[in-house]
Backbone of each chain as ProteinMPNN parsed JSONL, in Angstrom:
{"seq_chain_A": "XXXXXXXXXXXXXXXXXXXXXXXXXXXXXXXXXXXXXXXXXXXXXXXXXXXXXXXXXXXXXXXXXXXXXXXXXXXXXXXX", "coords_chain_A": {"N_chain_A": [[4.823, -49.712, -61.901], [2.585, -48.053, -59.817], [3.541, -46.081, -57.067], [2.848, -44.686, -53.972], [4.357, -42.027, -52.262], [4.938, -40.752, -49.166], [5.35, -37.426, -47.887], [7.443, -35.469, -45.744], [8.292, -32.988, -43.205], [10.372, -30.387, -44.423], [9.772, -31.029, -47.007], [7.101, -30.86, -47.314], [6.637, -28.307, -48.041], [7.091, -28.123, -50.703], [5.193, -27.717, -52.524], [3.855, -29.857, -53.501], [1.975, -31.168, -52.096], [0.968, -33.603, -49.609], [1.946, -35.989, -50.414], [3.514, -37.853, -53.108], [3.143, -39.518, -56.271], [4.883, -42.064, -57.847], [5.933, -43.782, -60.811], [7.171, -46.708, -60.646], [9.497, -49.27, -61.645], [9.031, -52.848, -61.202], [10.844, -55.367, -59.757], [12.063, -52.497, -57.848], [14.783, -50.464, -56.77], [15.605, -48.49, -53.838], [17.283, -46.477, -54.661], [16.609, -46.163, -57.371], [13.982, -45.294, -57.037], [14.424, -42.848, -55.752], [15.623, -41.447, -57.794], [13.499, -41.22, -59.583], [11.875, -39.67, -58.006], [13.308, -37.323, -57.981], [12.841, -36.351, -60.505], [10.094, -35.95, -60.265], [10.011, -33.874, -58.443], [11.131, -31.831, -59.868], [11.977, -28.464, -60.427], [12.268, -28.127, -57.726], [13.983, -30.011, -56.803], [16.291, -29.777, -55.305], [15.525, -29.902, -52.7], [15.649, -32.524, -52.041], [18.119, -33.211, -51.086], [20.021, -35.131, -48.902], [17.861, -36.7, -48.223], [16.046, -39.718, -47.401], [14.477, -42.875, -48.148], [11.891, -44.6, -46.401], [10.287, -47.23, -44.534], [7.464, -48.158, -42.46], [8.94, -49.363, -40.544], [11.732, -49.173, -40.864], [14.653, -47.37, -42.07], [15.549, -47.229, -45.488], [18.335, -48.467, -47.318], [20.196, -47.324, -50.202], [20.449, -49.429, -51.97], [18.502, -51.21, -51.279], [15.593, -53.117, -52.052], [12.424, -51.824, -52.965], [9.993, -52.355, -50.592], [6.666, -53.796, -50.271], [3.797, -51.907, -49.174], [3.568, -49.084, -46.885], [5.381, -46.137, -47.754], [7.784, -43.626, -47.103], [9.262, -40.42, -47.623], [12.02, -39.034, -46.212], [13.422, -36.152, -44.914], [16.562, -34.765, -43.543], [16.664, -35.137, -39.993], [15.405, -33.427, -37.017], [14.598, -33.678, -34.254], [13.445, -33.362, -30.804]], "CA_chain_A": [[3.88, -49.851, -60.802], [2.397, -46.776, -59.103], [3.828, -46.119, -55.623], [2.63, -43.416, -53.274], [5.444, -41.717, -51.326], [4.538, -39.681, -48.244], [6.354, -36.371, -47.716], [7.498, -34.931, -44.377], [9.172, -31.865, -42.917], [10.506, -29.332, -45.427], [9.226, -31.506, -48.287], [5.687, -30.463, -47.372], [6.572, -26.96, -48.622], [7.52, -28.18, -52.104], [4.041, -27.443, -53.378], [3.402, -31.129, -54.074], [1.02, -31.793, -51.186], [1.519, -34.461, -48.556], [2.511, -37.209, -51.012], [3.657, -37.883, -54.562], [3.038, -40.862, -56.831], [5.869, -42.344, -58.895], [5.688, -45.02, -61.556], [8.447, -47.415, -60.47], [9.518, -50.658, -62.113], [8.932, -53.833, -60.126], [11.255, -54.667, -58.545], [12.84, -51.26, -57.96], [15.562, -50.161, -55.566], [15.385, -47.147, -53.286], [18.031, -45.541, -55.506], [15.776, -45.888, -58.557], [12.835, -44.493, -56.61], [14.892, -41.482, -55.49], [15.839, -40.817, -59.09], [12.175, -40.861, -60.085], [11.384, -38.56, -57.178], [14.014, -36.112, -58.432], [12.081, -35.857, -61.655], [8.784, -35.477, -59.797], [10.191, -32.598, -57.744], [11.483, -30.822, -60.873], [12.83, -27.362, -59.964], [12.43, -28.194, -56.257], [14.742, -31.236, -56.523], [17.334, -29.525, -54.296], [14.973, -30.274, -51.391], [15.893, -33.947, -51.802], [19.46, -33.433, -50.517], [20.025, -35.759, -47.579], [16.618, -37.44, -47.956], [16.058, -41.18, -47.534], [13.174, -43.536, -48.137], [11.711, -45.434, -45.213], [9.015, -47.909, -44.293], [7.006, -48.005, -41.073], [9.818, -50.065, -39.62], [13.164, -48.889, -40.984], [15.189, -46.573, -43.171], [16.072, -48.08, -46.554], [19.578, -48.049, -47.967], [19.919, -47.071, -51.619], [20.396, -50.687, -52.721], [17.351, -52.012, -50.843], [14.439, -53.182, -52.934], [11.245, -51.217, -52.35], [9.042, -53.358, -50.122], [5.279, -53.378, -50.391], [3.351, -51.184, -47.987], [3.731, -47.636, -46.763], [6.714, -45.591, -48.011], [7.893, -42.2, -46.781], [10.512, -39.742, -47.978], [12.358, -38.338, -44.964], [14.586, -35.249, -44.931], [17.343, -34.815, -42.302], [15.762, -34.986, -38.842], [15.839, -32.507, -35.949], [13.647, -33.754, -33.154], [13.863, -32.937, -29.479]], "C_chain_A": [[3.801, -48.522, -60.042], [2.672, -46.966, -57.61], [3.622, -44.725, -55.046], [3.74, -43.224, -52.244], [4.991, -40.543, -50.452], [5.694, -38.692, -48.041], [6.284, -35.786, -46.306], [8.438, -33.727, -44.299], [9.173, -30.837, -44.038], [9.896, -29.735, -46.763], [7.755, -31.128, -48.439], [5.519, -29.086, -48.005], [6.976, -26.944, -50.089], [6.379, -27.881, -53.064], [3.473, -28.692, -54.028], [2.354, -31.809, -53.197], [1.712, -32.686, -50.181], [2.083, -35.773, -49.102], [2.679, -37.017, -52.508], [3.525, -39.338, -55.015], [4.085, -40.989, -57.931], [5.485, -43.657, -59.584], [7.008, -45.789, -61.579], [8.372, -48.807, -61.073], [9.397, -51.61, -60.931], [9.773, -55.069, -60.5], [12.006, -53.368, -58.846], [13.61, -51.064, -56.661], [15.185, -48.763, -55.066], [16.116, -46.112, -54.135], [17.224, -45.167, -56.748], [14.588, -45.012, -58.181], [13.242, -43.044, -56.355], [15.144, -40.732, -56.787], [14.503, -40.377, -59.709], [11.587, -39.681, -59.297], [12.039, -37.236, -57.585], [13.282, -35.497, -59.62], [10.74, -35.274, -61.209], [8.898, -34.115, -59.118], [10.601, -31.484, -58.702], [12.379, -29.741, -60.322], [13.053, -27.354, -58.455], [13.286, -29.399, -55.847], [15.845, -31.019, -55.484], [16.848, -29.893, -52.897], [15.275, -31.726, -51.031], [17.274, -34.227, -51.2], [19.347, -34.026, -49.117], [18.783, -36.566, -47.258], [16.82, -38.945, -48.142], [14.621, -41.679, -47.6], [13.091, -44.445, -46.918], [10.348, -46.101, -45.238], [8.565, -47.577, -42.877], [8.046, -48.489, -40.076], [11.274, -49.655, -39.679], [13.458, -47.977, -42.17], [15.767, -47.525, -44.21], [17.425, -47.562, -47.023], [19.298, -47.984, -49.465], [19.802, -48.356, -52.43], [19.232, -51.584, -52.31], [16.249, -51.973, -51.889], [13.242, -52.546, -52.221], [10.306, -52.331, -51.891], [7.613, -52.899, -50.406], [4.897, -52.618, -49.123], [3.725, -49.719, -48.029], [5.185, -47.22, -46.992], [6.704, -44.093, -47.719], [9.253, -41.68, -47.206], [10.855, -38.797, -46.827], [13.581, -37.441, -45.128], [15.391, -35.415, -43.639], [16.477, -34.424, -41.097], [16.311, -34.002, -37.811], [14.816, -32.497, -34.824], [14.228, -33.237, -31.849], [13.367, -31.572, -29.12]], "O_chain_A": [[4.824, -47.945, -59.673], [2.129, -47.866, -56.97], [4.142, -43.732, -55.554], [4.034, -44.123, -51.456], [4.696, -39.463, -50.964], [6.863, -39.08, -48.026], [5.201, -35.628, -45.744], [9.252, -33.484, -45.19], [8.118, -30.456, -44.544], [9.541, -28.872, -47.567], [7.228, -31.08, -49.551], [4.429, -28.723, -48.449], [7.184, -25.875, -50.663], [6.582, -27.803, -54.276], [2.704, -28.609, -54.986], [1.894, -32.905, -53.518], [2.908, -32.541, -49.929], [2.631, -36.577, -48.349], [2.066, -36.133, -53.105], [3.764, -40.267, -54.243], [4.172, -40.148, -58.826], [4.808, -44.511, -59.012], [7.859, -45.546, -62.435], [7.327, -49.456, -61.027], [9.634, -51.219, -59.788], [9.445, -55.754, -61.469], [12.514, -53.168, -59.949], [13.146, -51.448, -55.587], [14.545, -47.976, -55.764], [15.627, -44.996, -54.312], [17.163, -43.998, -57.13], [14.23, -44.094, -58.919], [12.504, -42.12, -56.695], [14.908, -39.527, -56.872], [14.402, -39.294, -60.285], [10.902, -38.821, -59.85], [11.414, -36.177, -57.54], [13.131, -34.279, -59.715], [10.306, -34.237, -61.71], [7.984, -33.296, -59.209], [10.435, -30.307, -58.38], [13.447, -30.048, -59.793], [13.933, -26.649, -57.962], [13.31, -29.767, -54.673], [16.288, -31.976, -54.85], [17.656, -30.165, -52.009], [15.174, -32.119, -49.869], [17.566, -35.367, -50.84], [18.658, -33.48, -48.256], [18.649, -37.071, -46.144], [17.654, -39.382, -48.936], [13.684, -41.005, -47.172], [14.097, -44.989, -46.465], [9.4, -45.622, -45.86], [9.217, -46.8, -42.179], [8.043, -48.084, -38.914], [11.991, -49.763, -38.684], [12.67, -47.828, -43.105], [16.403, -48.517, -43.856], [17.633, -46.352, -47.113], [18.297, -48.517, -49.943], [19.133, -48.378, -53.463], [19.003, -52.618, -52.937], [16.002, -50.947, -52.525], [13.073, -52.713, -51.013], [9.872, -53.154, -52.697], [7.387, -51.737, -50.745], [5.603, -52.686, -48.116], [4.139, -49.186, -49.059], [6.108, -47.862, -46.491], [5.748, -43.388, -48.041], [10.257, -42.391, -47.157], [10.093, -37.884, -46.505], [14.665, -37.929, -45.449], [14.958, -36.126, -42.732], [15.664, -33.502, -41.175], [17.518, -33.771, -37.736], [14.246, -31.46, -34.485], [15.355, -32.743, -31.801], [13.644, -31.083, -28.025]]}, "seq_chain_B": "XXXXXXXXXXXXXXXXXXXXXXXXXXXXXXXXXXXXXXXXXXXXXXXXXXXXXXXXXXXXXXXXXXXXXXXXXXXXXXXXXXXXXXXXXXXXXXXXXXXXXXXXXXXXXXXXXXXXXXXXXXXXXXXXXXXXXXXXXXXXXXXXX", "coords_chain_B": {"N_chain_B": [[0.001, -45.594, -17.143], [-0.019, -46.556, -20.488], [1.929, -47.157, -22.485], [5.527, -46.97, -22.572], [7.063, -45.628, -24.369], [6.368, -43.258, -26.752], [4.689, -41.265, -29.301], [2.888, -38.245, -29.358], [0.043, -36.077, -29.853], [-0.897, -34.685, -27.812], [-0.602, -32.673, -24.784], [2.497, -33.032, -23.046], [3.287, -35.035, -20.154], [5.527, -34.925, -17.957], [5.781, -35.758, -15.273], [4.176, -37.994, -15.144], [5.619, -39.747, -16.729], [7.853, -40.064, -15.096], [6.675, -41.305, -12.887], [6.039, -43.683, -14.091], [8.422, -45.045, -14.419], [9.422, -45.279, -11.925], [10.551, -47.0, -8.984], [10.615, -48.964, -5.99], [13.078, -50.129, -5.748], [14.813, -48.381, -6.831], [17.207, -45.73, -6.437], [17.427, -43.399, -7.677], [16.001, -40.96, -9.836], [15.895, -39.538, -12.806], [15.177, -36.824, -15.039], [14.578, -35.407, -18.286], [13.483, -32.578, -19.985], [12.634, -31.209, -22.979], [12.039, -27.98, -24.262], [10.144, -25.423, -26.015], [11.915, -22.699, -27.226], [12.131, -19.1, -26.873], [13.734, -17.506, -28.433], [15.793, -17.972, -31.222], [18.757, -18.326, -32.951], [18.934, -15.57, -33.16], [16.375, -14.807, -33.897], [13.014, -13.992, -33.016], [10.924, -16.301, -31.681], [7.657, -17.499, -32.118], [6.24, -19.851, -32.049], [6.598, -23.425, -32.493], [6.263, -25.866, -34.967], [5.874, -29.326, -34.941], [6.587, -31.954, -37.015], [6.097, -35.377, -37.919], [6.978, -38.715, -38.739], [5.125, -40.974, -37.716], [4.822, -43.921, -37.269], [7.416, -45.038, -37.673], [8.899, -43.385, -36.012], [7.94, -44.041, -33.454], [8.828, -46.644, -33.26], [11.585, -46.234, -33.327], [11.948, -44.734, -30.976], [11.325, -46.704, -29.105], [13.39, -48.504, -29.655], [15.622, -46.987, -28.945], [15.181, -46.573, -26.202], [15.336, -49.217, -25.378], [18.004, -49.731, -25.998], [19.294, -48.041, -24.197], [18.506, -49.234, -21.809], [19.795, -51.608, -22.052], [22.401, -50.833, -21.913], [22.757, -49.512, -19.479], [21.787, -50.125, -16.016], [18.83, -49.316, -16.0], [15.465, -47.992, -16.101], [13.526, -46.792, -18.662], [11.468, -44.138, -19.886], [9.921, -42.398, -22.556], [8.631, -39.636, -24.392], [7.427, -37.918, -27.28], [6.319, -34.864, -28.685], [3.91, -33.849, -31.184], [2.649, -31.482, -33.614], [1.603, -27.976, -33.297], [3.444, -26.037, -31.128], [3.53, -23.754, -28.4], [5.778, -21.189, -27.138], [7.725, -22.349, -24.461], [6.301, -24.666, -24.068], [6.494, -28.236, -23.594], [8.39, -30.283, -25.688], [9.637, -32.696, -25.813], [9.99, -35.415, -23.561], [11.788, -37.187, -21.117], [12.345, -39.886, -18.926], [14.289, -41.522, -16.483], [14.791, -44.18, -14.396], [16.776, -45.535, -11.808], [19.225, -47.462, -9.944], [21.225, -45.793, -9.001], [22.437, -42.357, -9.272], [24.225, -41.728, -11.405], [23.922, -43.434, -13.683], [21.288, -42.866, -14.312], [21.316, -40.145, -15.073], [23.112, -40.369, -17.24], [21.712, -42.048, -18.967], [19.483, -40.471, -19.655], [20.759, -38.403, -21.091], [21.879, -39.868, -23.185], [19.543, -40.809, -24.456], [18.264, -38.422, -25.398], [20.198, -37.444, -27.143], [20.295, -39.507, -29.048], [17.7, -39.365, -30.031], [17.776, -36.935, -31.415], [19.428, -37.659, -33.45], [18.298, -39.818, -34.85], [15.479, -40.142, -34.853], [12.545, -39.783, -36.748], [11.579, -36.799, -36.853], [10.618, -33.436, -37.397], [11.158, -29.896, -37.215], [9.502, -26.801, -37.498], [10.117, -23.476, -37.2], [8.158, -20.716, -36.171], [8.074, -17.318, -36.676], [8.013, -13.995, -35.117], [7.527, -12.12, -37.067], [5.875, -13.299, -38.814], [6.827, -15.067, -40.679], [8.378, -18.298, -41.398], [10.488, -21.216, -40.783], [11.896, -24.312, -41.695], [13.996, -26.244, -39.673], [17.452, -27.105, -40.064], [18.882, -30.425, -40.174], [19.839, -33.77, -39.193], [21.007, -36.196, -41.342], [19.321, -39.255, -42.06], [20.238, -42.719, -41.669], [20.306, -46.154, -42.647], [19.831, -48.323, -39.949], [20.131, -51.005, -39.385], [22.458, -53.837, -39.636]], "CA_chain_B": [[0.478, -45.252, -18.49], [-0.118, -47.782, -21.27], [3.216, -47.432, -23.138], [6.607, -46.149, -22.02], [7.68, -44.853, -25.454], [5.291, -42.913, -27.667], [4.539, -39.935, -29.908], [1.53, -37.799, -29.054], [-0.353, -34.705, -30.176], [-1.388, -34.105, -26.561], [0.413, -32.086, -23.897], [3.299, -34.043, -22.352], [3.197, -35.069, -18.701], [6.794, -35.515, -17.482], [5.601, -36.415, -13.972], [3.62, -39.328, -15.398], [6.734, -40.586, -17.195], [8.668, -40.385, -13.913], [5.951, -42.316, -12.092], [6.023, -44.955, -14.832], [9.704, -45.764, -14.288], [9.824, -45.298, -10.512], [10.519, -48.321, -8.334], [11.234, -48.956, -4.645], [14.458, -50.591, -5.868], [15.615, -47.287, -7.374], [17.589, -44.623, -5.584], [17.567, -42.207, -8.519], [15.017, -40.747, -10.886], [16.317, -38.343, -13.543], [14.316, -36.526, -16.186], [14.956, -34.319, -19.18], [12.34, -32.049, -20.727], [12.981, -30.21, -23.986], [10.939, -27.017, -24.398], [10.243, -24.461, -27.114], [12.566, -21.48, -26.761], [11.554, -17.877, -27.433], [14.675, -16.887, -29.369], [16.733, -18.925, -31.807], [19.599, -17.739, -33.997], [18.636, -14.149, -33.261], [14.979, -14.57, -34.3], [12.001, -14.182, -31.963], [10.082, -17.446, -32.048], [6.313, -17.493, -31.522], [5.789, -21.235, -31.885], [7.302, -24.406, -33.322], [5.45, -27.0, -35.413], [6.61, -30.592, -35.012], [6.068, -32.94, -37.952], [6.65, -36.669, -37.503], [6.543, -39.971, -39.373], [4.827, -41.583, -36.418], [5.094, -45.346, -37.036], [8.86, -45.278, -37.541], [9.376, -42.64, -34.839], [7.647, -44.799, -32.222], [9.725, -47.807, -33.215], [12.933, -45.759, -32.97], [11.948, -44.4, -29.54], [11.389, -47.976, -28.355], [14.742, -49.069, -29.827], [16.552, -46.157, -28.162], [14.958, -46.893, -24.781], [15.875, -50.568, -25.153], [19.469, -49.626, -26.024], [19.704, -47.437, -22.917], [18.291, -50.219, -20.744], [20.818, -52.645, -22.208], [23.716, -50.255, -21.587], [22.791, -49.184, -18.051], [20.676, -50.733, -15.265], [17.833, -48.246, -15.877], [14.155, -48.142, -16.729], [13.387, -45.534, -19.395], [10.22, -43.758, -20.568], [10.175, -41.216, -23.4], [7.498, -39.22, -25.225], [7.706, -36.768, -28.15], [5.121, -34.166, -29.15], [3.705, -33.377, -32.554], [1.727, -30.352, -33.693], [2.148, -26.629, -33.094], [3.671, -25.787, -29.7], [3.884, -22.389, -28.029], [7.012, -21.027, -26.356], [7.649, -22.886, -23.101], [5.691, -26.0, -24.03], [7.429, -29.366, -23.672], [8.382, -31.0, -26.971], [10.104, -34.069, -25.567], [10.202, -35.685, -22.136], [12.479, -38.453, -20.874], [12.535, -40.21, -17.513], [15.111, -42.711, -16.268], [14.891, -44.599, -13.007], [17.882, -46.479, -11.649], [19.702, -47.628, -8.581], [22.103, -44.681, -8.615], [22.217, -41.173, -10.114], [25.083, -41.61, -12.585], [23.325, -44.081, -14.861], [20.032, -42.185, -14.664], [21.709, -38.958, -15.852], [23.718, -40.786, -18.515], [20.662, -42.591, -19.844], [18.703, -39.337, -20.196], [21.593, -37.74, -22.093], [21.963, -40.796, -24.329], [18.251, -40.864, -25.165], [17.983, -37.181, -26.151], [21.141, -37.345, -28.269], [19.863, -40.464, -30.075], [16.473, -38.821, -30.648], [18.158, -35.898, -32.381], [20.189, -38.275, -34.525], [17.675, -40.902, -35.622], [14.01, -40.238, -34.818], [12.011, -38.948, -37.827], [10.807, -35.64, -36.396], [11.117, -32.197, -37.996], [10.504, -28.746, -36.597], [9.437, -25.544, -38.237], [9.934, -22.341, -36.312], [7.288, -19.627, -36.627], [8.652, -16.113, -36.096], [7.062, -12.922, -34.795], [7.229, -11.352, -38.279], [4.898, -14.053, -39.608], [7.467, -16.064, -41.543], [8.763, -19.529, -40.713], [11.626, -21.908, -41.385], [12.227, -25.663, -41.233], [15.375, -26.266, -39.198], [18.349, -28.117, -40.644], [18.962, -31.57, -39.267], [20.809, -34.844, -39.312], [20.517, -37.159, -42.345], [19.109, -40.598, -41.535], [20.894, -43.847, -42.33], [19.777, -47.435, -42.222], [20.501, -48.673, -38.696], [20.453, -52.441, -39.281], [23.748, -54.141, -40.266]], "C_chain_B": [[0.594, -46.551, -19.294], [1.237, -48.158, -21.883], [4.276, -46.507, -22.568], [7.307, -45.325, -23.096], [6.594, -44.539, -26.478], [5.433, -41.494, -28.205], [3.096, -39.515, -29.673], [1.293, -36.358, -29.507], [-0.864, -33.987, -28.932], [-0.24, -33.562, -25.716], [1.175, -33.184, -23.152], [3.144, -33.912, -20.835], [4.463, -35.731, -18.146], [6.645, -36.242, -16.156], [5.047, -37.828, -14.15], [4.707, -40.277, -15.902], [7.608, -41.006, -16.012], [7.986, -41.454, -13.07], [6.039, -43.695, -12.758], [7.316, -45.746, -14.671], [10.192, -45.833, -12.843], [9.683, -46.7, -9.944], [11.123, -48.189, -6.947], [12.69, -49.416, -4.674], [15.39, -49.483, -6.332], [15.97, -46.259, -6.302], [17.717, -43.341, -6.368], [16.472, -42.174, -9.57], [15.388, -39.437, -11.572], [15.351, -38.105, -14.697], [14.937, -35.414, -17.009], [13.702, -33.888, -19.932], [12.853, -30.985, -21.688], [11.783, -29.295, -24.197], [11.197, -26.068, -25.566], [10.814, -23.153, -26.591], [12.038, -20.264, -27.528], [12.444, -17.211, -28.467], [15.591, -17.973, -29.905], [17.449, -18.266, -32.968], [19.209, -16.275, -34.247], [17.218, -13.827, -33.676], [14.048, -14.822, -33.12], [11.002, -15.228, -32.433], [8.735, -17.347, -31.327], [5.86, -18.915, -31.19], [6.673, -22.135, -32.748], [6.328, -25.526, -33.676], [6.335, -28.229, -35.545], [5.89, -31.545, -35.946], [6.762, -34.268, -37.642], [6.111, -37.789, -38.37], [6.338, -40.944, -38.206], [5.185, -43.067, -36.304], [6.579, -45.654, -36.854], [9.4, -44.573, -36.299], [9.114, -43.438, -33.558], [8.525, -46.042, -32.124], [11.139, -47.371, -32.8], [13.0, -45.371, -31.491], [12.058, -45.671, -28.698], [12.783, -48.59, -28.451], [15.769, -48.302, -28.988], [16.411, -46.473, -26.67], [15.545, -48.265, -24.467], [17.402, -50.538, -25.127], [19.99, -49.032, -24.724], [19.596, -48.466, -21.791], [19.284, -51.381, -20.835], [22.179, -52.133, -21.719], [23.88, -49.943, -20.109], [21.654, -49.91, -17.335], [19.601, -49.687, -14.964], [16.507, -48.711, -16.461], [13.845, -46.783, -17.351], [11.972, -45.362, -19.957], [10.508, -42.497, -21.361], [8.958, -40.932, -24.273], [7.887, -37.995, -26.029], [6.396, -36.18, -28.655], [5.097, -34.006, -30.66], [2.753, -32.19, -32.494], [2.411, -29.031, -33.398], [2.222, -26.325, -31.599], [4.054, -24.328, -29.481], [5.205, -22.384, -27.254], [6.781, -21.553, -24.935], [7.026, -24.261, -23.03], [6.752, -27.083, -24.193], [7.268, -30.091, -25.001], [8.83, -32.45, -26.812], [10.327, -34.232, -24.067], [10.772, -37.088, -21.976], [12.564, -38.657, -19.364], [13.352, -41.491, -17.43], [15.193, -42.992, -14.771], [15.983, -45.642, -12.882], [18.307, -46.549, -10.186], [20.485, -46.427, -8.077], [22.025, -43.572, -9.663], [23.006, -41.189, -11.421], [24.42, -42.222, -13.818], [22.007, -43.428, -15.266], [20.329, -40.939, -15.501], [22.24, -39.368, -17.227], [22.674, -41.316, -19.489], [19.825, -41.472, -20.444], [19.489, -38.646, -21.305], [21.681, -38.583, -23.364], [20.664, -40.751, -25.139], [18.007, -39.579, -25.96], [18.947, -37.044, -27.333], [20.751, -38.306, -29.396], [18.594, -39.989, -30.77], [16.851, -37.817, -31.729], [18.825, -36.501, -33.615], [19.344, -39.181, -35.414], [16.161, -41.016, -35.585], [13.421, -39.286, -35.863], [11.008, -37.898, -37.344], [11.454, -34.404, -37.016], [10.417, -31.028, -37.338], [10.617, -27.509, -37.476], [9.173, -24.427, -37.245], [9.039, -21.303, -36.97], [7.732, -18.352, -35.905], [7.623, -15.006, -35.908], [6.709, -12.07, -36.011], [6.243, -12.077, -39.192], [5.499, -15.111, -40.524], [7.851, -17.305, -40.718], [9.882, -20.227, -41.449], [11.747, -23.315, -40.797], [13.693, -25.671, -40.816], [16.169, -27.386, -39.864], [18.507, -29.261, -39.652], [20.049, -32.548, -39.63], [20.257, -35.896, -40.284], [20.41, -38.552, -41.71], [19.892, -41.628, -42.332], [20.261, -45.126, -41.818], [20.548, -47.903, -40.995], [20.833, -50.156, -38.595], [21.753, -52.728, -40.015], [23.61, -54.462, -41.752]], "O_chain_B": [[1.217, -47.517, -18.851], [1.653, -49.315, -21.821], [3.973, -45.396, -22.133], [8.069, -44.414, -22.772], [5.966, -45.452, -27.014], [6.163, -40.658, -27.672], [2.183, -40.335, -29.777], [2.21, -35.538, -29.539], [-1.224, -32.811, -28.995], [0.921, -33.929, -25.898], [0.575, -34.151, -22.681], [2.902, -32.825, -20.309], [4.483, -36.936, -17.895], [7.317, -37.249, -15.932], [5.402, -38.742, -13.406], [4.721, -41.458, -15.554], [8.049, -42.153, -15.931], [8.63, -42.391, -12.598], [6.104, -44.725, -12.088], [7.313, -46.972, -14.774], [11.259, -46.384, -12.572], [8.825, -47.479, -10.359], [12.039, -47.394, -6.741], [13.451, -49.136, -3.748], [16.611, -49.616, -6.244], [15.184, -45.957, -5.404], [18.073, -42.303, -5.811], [16.07, -43.202, -10.117], [15.221, -38.359, -11.002], [14.783, -39.042, -15.259], [15.709, -34.596, -16.509], [12.956, -34.719, -20.449], [13.434, -29.984, -21.269], [10.649, -29.762, -24.301], [12.326, -25.933, -26.038], [10.288, -22.564, -25.647], [11.568, -20.373, -28.66], [11.963, -16.434, -29.291], [16.105, -18.796, -29.147], [16.814, -17.711, -33.864], [19.161, -15.813, -35.387], [16.883, -12.648, -33.8], [14.26, -15.741, -32.329], [10.326, -15.058, -33.448], [8.669, -17.143, -30.115], [5.189, -19.149, -30.185], [7.4, -21.66, -33.62], [5.651, -26.069, -32.803], [7.395, -28.191, -36.168], [4.736, -31.906, -35.714], [7.893, -34.277, -37.156], [4.926, -37.812, -38.7], [7.263, -41.637, -37.781], [5.807, -43.45, -35.314], [6.953, -46.439, -35.982], [10.267, -45.111, -35.61], [9.973, -43.501, -32.678], [8.919, -46.445, -31.029], [11.802, -48.054, -32.02], [13.996, -45.649, -30.823], [12.787, -45.711, -27.708], [13.303, -49.127, -27.474], [16.67, -48.897, -28.396], [17.409, -46.622, -25.964], [16.172, -48.459, -23.425], [18.024, -51.238, -24.328], [21.016, -49.473, -24.205], [20.473, -48.56, -20.933], [19.576, -52.046, -19.841], [22.992, -52.889, -21.187], [24.965, -50.08, -19.545], [20.662, -50.275, -17.966], [19.47, -49.226, -13.829], [16.441, -49.686, -17.209], [13.89, -45.754, -16.676], [11.362, -46.317, -20.438], [11.247, -41.626, -20.905], [8.336, -41.843, -24.82], [8.597, -37.123, -25.527], [5.474, -36.915, -29.01], [6.135, -34.027, -31.321], [2.134, -31.924, -31.464], [3.633, -28.964, -33.265], [1.213, -26.35, -30.895], [4.801, -23.742, -30.265], [5.679, -23.418, -26.784], [5.776, -21.24, -24.297], [7.2, -24.963, -22.033], [7.775, -26.875, -24.846], [6.162, -30.464, -25.391], [8.439, -33.32, -27.591], [10.789, -33.313, -23.39], [10.314, -38.043, -22.603], [12.822, -37.714, -18.616], [13.141, -42.427, -18.201], [15.615, -42.141, -13.987], [16.112, -46.526, -13.729], [17.821, -45.811, -9.329], [20.428, -46.078, -6.898], [21.603, -43.806, -10.796], [22.511, -40.713, -12.443], [24.367, -41.593, -14.875], [21.649, -43.438, -16.444], [19.675, -40.7, -16.516], [21.865, -38.789, -18.247], [22.747, -41.061, -20.691], [19.491, -41.521, -21.628], [18.927, -38.337, -22.356], [21.569, -38.066, -24.475], [20.696, -40.665, -26.366], [17.575, -39.657, -27.11], [18.554, -36.579, -28.403], [20.863, -37.956, -30.571], [18.434, -40.193, -31.974], [16.305, -37.851, -32.832], [18.786, -35.915, -34.696], [19.628, -39.31, -36.605], [15.603, -41.906, -36.227], [13.757, -38.101, -35.869], [9.792, -38.075, -37.413], [12.676, -34.329, -37.145], [9.253, -31.121, -36.949], [11.646, -27.221, -38.088], [8.161, -24.418, -36.545], [9.145, -21.041, -38.168], [7.765, -18.309, -34.676], [6.521, -15.058, -36.454], [5.698, -11.369, -35.995], [5.825, -11.539, -40.217], [4.784, -15.947, -41.076], [7.667, -17.341, -39.502], [10.198, -19.888, -42.589], [11.707, -23.5, -39.58], [14.543, -25.154, -41.542], [15.642, -28.452, -40.181], [18.297, -29.094, -38.451], [21.037, -32.208, -40.28], [19.166, -36.425, -40.072], [21.272, -38.971, -40.938], [20.173, -41.437, -43.515], [19.746, -45.178, -40.701], [21.779, -47.885, -40.992], [21.708, -50.543, -37.821], [22.135, -51.976, -40.912], [24.607, -54.737, -42.42]]}, "name": "protein", "num_of_chains": 2, "seq": "XXXXXXXXXXXXXXXXXXXXXXXXXXXXXXXXXXXXXXXXXXXXXXXXXXXXXXXXXXXXXXXXXXXXXXXXXXXXXXXXXXXXXXXXXXXXXXXXXXXXXXXXXXXXXXXXXXXXXXXXXXXXXXXXXXXXXXXXXXXXXXXXXXXXXXXXXXXXXXXXXXXXXXXXXXXXXXXXXXXXXXXXXXXXXXXXXXXXXXXXXXXXXXXXXXXXXXXXXXXXXXXXX"}
């Protein structure tokens, strides 16, 4: 199943645009999605260190099943 | 002011946040305003771009404000900027109104520290030489049990 993953922060400089599309099994865990993202990032996969997947409402743990709806890949944060 | 916790691409108005949490029952009104600094780690900064995953960021700001209000007898308002900010511009503003000064100060400190730890915002510094750099940060973790 095709899932669009939005990219933020340093991930926007990976040369992949503002989002990537992965072909994830259904159901799939966040861990599986991160593994697919590693492949999508190819030589830029080091940018994924410390990244997590999140919905509009919460950060997903690696064992969480990917819910339907908006998904974002979030690098370590530094607001304020 | 429609909401007490929000993300905006518009200039912040700390005075409006203070008015929003003010009350005749309060004897203290504390605020914290984070601004863009001109020098960081030895580099001259021209501007900082703030990127944000807005829907989750606004939920986290609301959760942080609620946590502060549960911990202390305070009323909290907080706003975070997005977009490219010049040196001196406010990037985050917090206001806490309370009966006494101690809890107002403590709530402001709590809110800014939690923002840095768990709100999905990222900043890229733009330097006078024309280059830029995303700043390192704090990895997010699922907050529910």
